C-alpha positions, -999 to 999 in steps of 0.1 A, spaced: -362 146 118 -326 138 127 -303 167 133 -265 167 127 -261 163 165 -281 131 164 -260 116 137 -226 127 149 -204 99 161 -198 97 198 -163 107 209 -141 77 216 -142 65 251 -113 62 274 -95 29 276 -107 13 308 -88 -3 336 -93 -38 321 -77 -26 288 -48 -11 306 -44 -43 327 -46 -64 295 -19 -43 278 3 -45 309 -2 -83 310 9 -85 274 40 -65 282 47 -87 312 45 -118 291 70 -103 266 94 -93 293 92 -126 311 95 -146 279 126 -127 269 141 -132 303 133 -169 304 147 -174 269 179 -155 278 183 -175 310 177 -209 294 196 -202 262 233 -210 260 253 -182 246 262 -187 209 291 -176 188 276 -182 154 258 -155 134 279 -126 148 268 -94 132 286 -61 130 265 -43 103 297 -27 89 311 -16 122 346 -28 133 332 -53 158 300 -62 176 306 -41 207 312 -10 186 279 -18 167 260 -21 200 274 11 215 267 32 183 232 17 176 221 19 212 233 55 215 215 64 183 183 47 197 186 69 228 189 100 205 158 90 186 141 83 220 149 119 230 133 130 198 102 110 208 100 128 241 106 162 226 80 157 199 55 142 224 58 172 246 54 195 216 23 176 204 7 177 239 14 215 241 39 212 269 65 233 251 64 271 246 60 268 208 28 284 196 21 261 167 25 225 158 37 218 123 18 193 102 48 169 101 52 166 139 30 135 144 47 117 115 81 127 129 71 114 163 61 80 149 92 77 127 116 86 155 99 59 177 102 33 150 138 41 143 146 39 180 130 5 182 146 -8 149 180 3 160 176 -16 193 169 -49 176 204 -59 165 216 -49 199 190 -70 216 197 -99 193 234 -99 203 225 -95 240 200 -124 241 213 -148 215 250 -144 218 254 -134 255 221 -146 271 206 -133 303 236 -128 326 240 -122 363 278 -119 367 278 -85 383 251 -61 396 255 -39 365 252 -68 341 221 -82 360 205 -47 359 212 -45 322 197 -79 315 166 -70 335 162 -35 321 165 -48 285 137 -73 290 116 -47 308 121 -23 279 107 -47 253 78 -56 277 70 -19 282 73 -13 244 48 -42 238 25 -26 264 27 8 246 20 -7 212 -10 -26 226 -24 6 242 -19 26 210 -39 0 190 -68 -3 214 -101 13 205 -107 45 224 -84 72 238 -54 62 259 -58 93 281 -31 96 307 -19 60 300 -1 68 268 23 94 283 29 72 313 38 41 293 57 63 268 78 78 296 83 43 310 96 30 277 119 60 273 132 56 309 139 19 304 157 25 271 179 51 287 186 29 318 194 -1 296 218 21 276 234 36 308 242 1 321 260 -9 289 265 17 262 273 46 284 292 23 308 314 11 279 320 47 267 330 59 302 353 29 307 368 24 272 361 56 253 340 62 223 346 33 199 357 41 164 331 29 139 
């Protein structure tokens, strides 16, 4: 006769090295494709978007800054979920809040990336601009890697916090080389 232990599902296995390499390869393809597109694409002046801001640069500074704030919420909520903060309990909404803040950070970055790639293209005029172009492509590649790992069968184990931290670091570095640079050189733009 079968017991409950015999019919209980096995715990999900860890994602293996092949899965992590496949996810990394997917991210590399995304990053390289964006860089190649940006490098081969001639900057365009049509389809300028401001989304109600006074101009495109103002939109980019505000949206990228908001994306970084939502990224900070991602880190805070992840630390809370993993029990790395001194809070004794985790509210039921925490996981949903974590997912929503990540989606908002990503969505806010899209109009900024559109302007950077389509209207400005991949640029190498200064070290800062080259770093910004590279970091932006790497951010979306790392994001693709994270999404791939999240949707793989099994548990991500240590890989999810590593790639999540990488995505956050790349988001902040991309913002520092453009949004924060603009704020420190020109001031906070009026929306």
